[in-house]
C-alpha positions in Angstrom: -51.0 -74.1 138.8 -54.3 -72.8 140.7 -56.9 -75.6 142.0 -59.2 -74.5 139.8 -57.1 -75.3 136.5 -57.6 -78.9 137.0 -60.8 -79.1 139.1 -62.7 -79.9 135.8 -66.1 -82.0 135.8 -67.2 -85.1 134.3 -70.3 -83.7 132.0 -73.1 -86.1 131.3 -71.8 -88.9 132.8 -74.7 -90.7 133.9 -75.5 -91.7 137.4 -78.6 -92.7 139.8 -82.3 -91.9 138.8 -82.5 -89.5 141.9 -79.6 -87.4 141.5 -81.3 -84.4 139.3 -84.5 -84.7 140.9 -82.6 -84.2 144.5 -80.6 -81.6 142.7 -83.6 -79.8 141.6 -84.9 -80.1 145.1 -81.9 -78.6 146.7 -83.0 -75.5 144.8 -86.6 -75.2 145.5 -86.1 -75.8 149.3 -84.1 -73.1 149.4 -85.6 -70.7 147.6 -88.4 -71.4 149.4 -86.9 -70.3 152.5 -86.8 -67.0 151.1 -90.7 -66.7 150.9 -91.8 -68.5 154.3 -92.1 -65.0 155.5 -93.8 -63.0 152.5 -97.3 -63.8 154.3 -95.9 -63.7 158.1 -94.2 -59.9 157.8 -97.7 -58.5 159.1 -98.1 -61.1 161.9 -94.3 -60.0 162.9 -95.2 -56.6 162.7 -98.0 -56.7 165.2 -95.8 -58.6 167.4 -92.4 -56.7 167.5 -93.9 -53.0 166.8 -91.5 -52.0 164.0 -92.2 -49.7 161.3 -93.0 -50.3 157.9 -89.4 -49.1 156.5 -88.2 -51.8 159.1 -90.3 -54.7 157.5 -88.7 -53.3 154.0 -85.1 -53.6 155.0 -85.9 -57.5 156.7 -86.9 -58.5 153.3 -84.1 -56.8 151.5 -81.5 -57.7 153.5 -81.5 -61.3 152.6 -79.3 -59.6 149.9 -76.1 -59.2 152.3 -75.8 -63.1 152.5 -76.4 -63.4 149.3 -74.1 -60.6 147.8 -71.7 -62.3 150.5 -72.1 -65.8 148.9 -71.5 -64.8 145.4 -68.6 -62.3 145.7 -66.5 -64.4 148.1 -67.8 -68.0 147.3 -68.9 -67.6 144.0 -66.9 -70.2 142.8 -66.2 -72.4 145.7 -67.6 -75.4 144.4 -65.6 -75.4 140.7 -62.6 -76.0 143.7 -63.8 -78.1 146.7 -66.5 -79.7 144.8 -70.2 -79.5 144.3 -71.6 -82.2 146.8 -69.8 -80.5 149.7 -70.5 -76.7 148.7 -74.1 -77.8 148.7 -74.1 -79.2 152.1 -72.7 -76.2 153.4 -75.4 -74.5 151.9 -77.9 -76.5 153.5 -76.5 -76.6 156.8 -76.5 -72.9 157.0 -80.9 -72.9 155.4 -80.7 -75.3 158.9 -79.1 -72.8 161.0 -81.3 -69.9 159.4 -84.4 -71.9 159.8 -83.5 -72.1 163.7 -83.0 -68.5 164.2 -86.6 -67.7 162.5 -88.3 -70.6 164.7 -86.5 -69.3 168.1 -86.8 -65.1 166.9 -87.5 -62.8 169.6 -86.8 -59.5 168.0 -85.9 -57.7 164.6 -82.3 -58.8 165.0 -83.1 -62.3 165.1 -85.3 -62.1 162.3 -81.9 -59.8 159.7 -80.0 -62.5 161.0 -82.1 -65.9 159.6 -82.6 -63.5 156.4 -79.1 -63.0 155.9 -78.0 -66.8 156.7 -80.7 -68.0 154.2 -79.7 -65.2 151.8 -76.3 -67.1 152.4 -77.4 -70.2 151.4 -79.1 -69.4 148.9 -76.0 -67.6 147.3 -74.1 -70.7 147.2 -76.5 -73.1 146.8 -77.9 -71.6 143.4 -74.6 -71.3 141.5 -73.4 -74.9 142.6 -76.8 -76.3 142.4 -77.2 -75.0 138.6 -73.7 -76.2 137.3 -73.9 -79.7 139.3 -77.4 -80.2 136.8 -76.1 -79.4 133.7 -73.1 -81.5 134.5 -75.7 -84.5 135.3 -77.9 -84.0 132.0 -76.7 -86.5 129.6 -74.5 -84.2 127.2 -74.1 -81.3 129.5 -77.5 -80.2 127.7 -77.3 -76.5 129.5 -80.8 -75.3 127.6 -82.7 -78.4 129.8 -80.4 -77.4 132.9 -81.6 -73.9 132.9 -85.0 -74.7 132.4 -84.8 -77.0 135.6 -82.9 -75.0 137.8 -85.4 -71.7 137.1 -88.7 -73.5 137.1 -87.7 -75.2 140.3 -86.2 -72.0 141.6 -89.5 -70.1 141.6 -91.7 -73.4 142.1 -89.6 -73.4 145.6 -90.3 -69.8 145.9 -94.4 -70.5 145.3 -94.5 -73.2 147.5 -92.8 -71.9 150.0 -94.9 -68.9 150.4 -98.2 -71.0 149.6 -97.9 -73.0 152.7 -96.7 -70.5 155.0 -99.6 -68.5 154.4 -102.3 -71.6 155.0 -101.0 -72.7 158.2 -100.5 -69.2 159.9 -104.0 -68.7 158.4 -105.3 -72.1 159.5 -103.5 -74.0 161.9 -101.8 -73.1 165.5 -98.7 -71.3 166.1 -98.4 -68.7 163.0 -95.1 -68.1 163.4 -93.7 -71.6 164.5 -95.1 -74.3 162.5 -94.1 -73.3 159.6 -90.6 -73.4 160.1 -91.4 -76.2 162.1 -92.2 -78.2 158.8 -89.5 -76.6 156.4 -86.3 -77.7 159.0 -87.8 -81.2 158.3 -87.8 -80.3 154.3 -84.3 -79.5 154.9 -83.2 -82.2 156.2 -84.1 -84.9 154.5 -83.2 -82.8 150.8 -79.6 -82.6 152.9 -79.8 -86.3 153.5 -80.6 -87.3 149.5 -77.7 -84.3 148.8 -75.0 -86.3 151.0 -76.2 -89.9 148.7 -75.9 -87.6 145.2 -72.5 -88.1 143.1 -70.1 -85.7 142.3 -69.5 -83.8 139.2 -65.9 -82.4 139.9 -63.4 -85.0 139.2 -60.6 -83.5 141.0 -61.8 -81.3 144.0 -59.7 -79.6 146.2 -59.5 -78.0 149.5 -60.7 -75.2 151.0 -56.7 -73.9 150.8 -57.9 -73.1 147.3 -60.1 -70.9 147.8 -59.8 -66.7 147.5 -61.8 -65.4 150.2 -61.2 -61.9 148.2 -64.4 -60.3 147.7 -64.4 -60.2 143.8 -66.9 -60.7 140.6 -65.5 -62.4 137.8 -66.2 -63.1 134.2 -63.9 -63.9 132.3 -62.4 -61.8 129.8 -63.1 -63.9 126.9 -67.0 -63.7 127.3 -67.9 -60.4 129.1 -69.3 -58.4 125.4 -71.6 -61.7 125.7 -72.3 -61.8 129.3 -73.9 -58.2 129.3 -77.2 -59.2 127.8 -78.2 -61.8 130.0 -76.8 -59.7 133.2 -78.8 -57.4 132.3 -82.3 -59.0 131.6 -81.9 -60.9 134.4 -81.5 -57.8 136.5 -84.4 -56.3 134.9 -86.6 -59.6 135.1 -85.8 -59.6 139.1 -86.4 -56.0 139.2 -89.9 -56.9 138.1 -90.5 -59.5 141.1 -89.2 -57.1 143.8 -91.2 -54.3 142.4 -94.1 -56.7 142.6 -93.4 -58.2 146.2 -92.5 -54.7 147.3 -96.0 -53.7 146.1 -98.3 -57.0 146.6 -98.8 -56.7 150.4 -99.8 -53.4 150.5 -102.0 -53.6 147.9 -103.8 -56.6 149.5 -103.8 -54.9 153.3 -104.5 -51.3 152.2 -107.0 -51.0 148.8 -108.4 -54.5 148.7 -108.5 -55.1 152.8 -107.7 -58.1 152.6 -106.1 -60.1 155.3 -106.1 -63.9 154.9 -102.7 -64.6 155.2 -103.8 -68.2 152.9 -104.4 -65.0 150.2 -101.4 -63.7 150.6 -99.3 -66.4 149.9 -101.9 -67.8 147.1 -101.3 -64.5 145.2 -97.4 -64.9 145.5 -97.6 -68.6 144.9 -99.5 -67.5 141.6 -96.4 -65.2 140.5 -94.3 -68.3 140.9 -96.1 -71.4 138.8 -97.1 -69.1 136.7 -93.4 -68.4 136.0 -92.6 -72.2 136.2 -95.2 -72.8 134.2 -94.1 -70.3 131.8 -90.4 -71.5 132.3 -91.0 -75.2 130.9 -93.9 -74.5 128.0 -91.2 -71.9 126.4 -88.2 -74.1 127.3 -87.5 -74.5 123.2 -87.4 -70.5 122.9 -84.1 -69.2 122.3 -82.3 -67.8 124.6 -82.4 -64.0 122.9 -85.5 -64.0 121.6 -87.0 -64.9 125.2 -84.4 -62.2 127.0 -86.4 -59.7 124.3 -89.5 -60.8 125.0 -89.1 -60.2 128.5 -88.3 -56.9 128.0 -90.9 -56.4 126.2 -93.2 -58.1 128.8 -91.5 -55.6 131.5 -94.0 -52.3 130.4 -97.2 -53.5 131.1 -96.5 -55.7 133.5 -95.5 -53.1 136.1 -98.2 -50.6 134.2 -100.7 -53.6 135.3 -99.5 -53.5 139.1 -99.9 -49.7 139.6 -103.1 -49.8 138.1 -104.5 -53.1 140.4 -103.0 -50.3 143.3 -105.0 -47.4 142.1 -108.5 -49.0 141.0 -108.3 -51.3 144.1 -109.5 -54.2 141.5 -108.0 -58.0 142.7 -109.2 -59.0 138.7 -106.3 -56.6 137.9 -104.1 -57.8 140.6 -104.5 -61.4 139.3 -103.9 -60.6 135.5 -100.5 -58.1 137.1 -99.5 -61.4 139.1 -99.9 -63.9 135.6 -98.0 -60.9 133.1 -95.1 -60.7 136.0 -94.4 -63.9 136.3 -94.6 -64.6 132.2 -91.8 -61.7 131.6 -89.9 -63.2 134.9 -89.3 -66.7 133.5 -88.4 -65.8 130.0 -85.7 -62.9 131.4 -84.3 -65.2 134.1 -84.6 -68.5 132.4 -83.1 -66.8 128.7 -80.6 -65.1 130.7 -79.6 -68.0 133.1 -79.3 -70.3 129.7 -77.2 -67.6 127.9 -74.8 -67.8 130.4 -74.7 -71.6 131.2 -74.1 -71.7 127.1 -71.1 -69.2 127.0 -70.0 -69.9 131.0 -66.4 -72.3 130.2 -66.6 -75.7 132.1 -64.2 -75.2 134.5 -65.8 -71.8 135.7 -69.6 -72.3 135.4 -70.3 -71.4 138.9 -68.2 -68.5 138.9 -69.7 -67.3 136.2 -73.3 -68.2 137.3 -72.7 -66.9 140.4 -72.1 -63.5 138.8 -75.3 -63.5 136.7 -77.1 -64.2 140.0 -75.6 -61.0 141.3 -77.2 -59.0 138.9 -80.4 -60.7 139.4 -80.6 -60.5 143.9 -79.2 -57.1 143.3 -82.0 -55.8 140.9 -84.4 -57.5 143.4 -83.8 -55.8 146.0 -83.5 -52.1 144.6 -87.2 -51.5 144.5 -88.2 -53.0 147.3 -85.8 -50.9 149.7 -86.8 -48.0 147.3 -90.4 -48.0 147.5 -90.1 -48.7 151.4 -87.9 -45.7 151.2 -89.8 -43.2 149.4 -93.8 -44.8 150.5 -92.0 -42.8 154.0 -91.9 -39.6 152.5 -94.5 -39.8 150.0 -97.8 -41.4 149.2 -97.5 -45.2 148.0 -98.9 -44.3 144.9 -96.1 -42.4 144.6 -93.5 -44.4 145.0 -95.2 -46.8 142.7 -95.4 -44.9 139.9 -91.7 -43.8 140.2 -90.4 -46.9 140.3 -93.0 -48.4 137.3 -91.5 -45.1 135.5 -87.9 -46.3 136.3 -88.7 -49.8 135.3 -90.4 -48.6 132.2 -87.6 -46.4 131.0 -85.0 -49.1 131.6 -87.0 -52.1 129.9 -87.2 -49.8 127.0 -83.2 -48.9 126.6 -82.7 -52.7 127.5 -85.2 -53.2 124.6 -83.9 -51.0 122.0 -80.3 -51.9 122.8 -81.1 -55.9 122.6 -82.7 -55.6 118.5 -79.3 -53.6 117.7 -77.5 -56.0 118.4 -79.3 -58.5 117.0 -79.2 -56.3 113.5 -75.9 -57.0 113.4 
């Protein structure tokens, strides 16, 4: 008998008052590590002297770590337990922050980004499953709201704090990582003190290190809709992330690092608030609404670029935030609802694979296309692709709903 078969969980068993806030803080602080670089890219570019395409690849390379973690370690916490897997993710994040702190070249940044992606890949699925099991009655809807809102809150705070420290305090490429390391250490201690929910955790010998993307056969048909919506929602965020820095610097001539961080914080905080406000919307309706909102979102981003309008950029940011909230939360809630108890982290990790791939593709694509064509041409090309994707997925979703 495989270890996974008897590594079942105690769901909703109660526990200390800090358990859920601690796991939520872990998710937030891990994801913050992926955006502390957002306001710093231009500083690194000036100091290390690399090209725009190199900058794009530094942004996107963390997906290598994401995919390595999710493909090979997606089910690890189902086997060894939520706490050991979470502690491992936090340790990797600490090593990543140390590499960033002492980075001297592009290779250092790539290694740090890959390690950051690895920690996020393990911690995201583990934390989401852990919260679902810590909640009384295993409330999957509430678990999805907590996990997704804290995810985006972490993303926003990482960019906001980094931007302000880089603009107004000394050591723009060092101080933020000292602060981040302190936060990681505090959260790691709290995670170490949080109770386990896997009743019979096994050892490392039960882990299969063979890369795989696994969704139980009995739920594969129902997994398609949330996977497609999650991919689209995070592709929208990636599209925004690829264009926002260049719009600020080139069209709006805004070089203040704090403004760059604040704009990304707007996206994240609108997403987090929307997740909480719209928490009672059913997952299928949330996913359909997200697909519909993707279309005006990308059109607003492109319009802000072409017209060099800060007002349009602020409006585009808010629209993207609401679309991302509905798509990401709706998809994750649907996955949490259909996932078997003993394979929840594995199924959630498969959903995250779709999200992370969607997030990286526009960034890489726009970076490559804009190297050989104009930035506006690259933006229009990818905006068109996202619009077509959203229309096709929306039509498919409406057809399925009528059945």
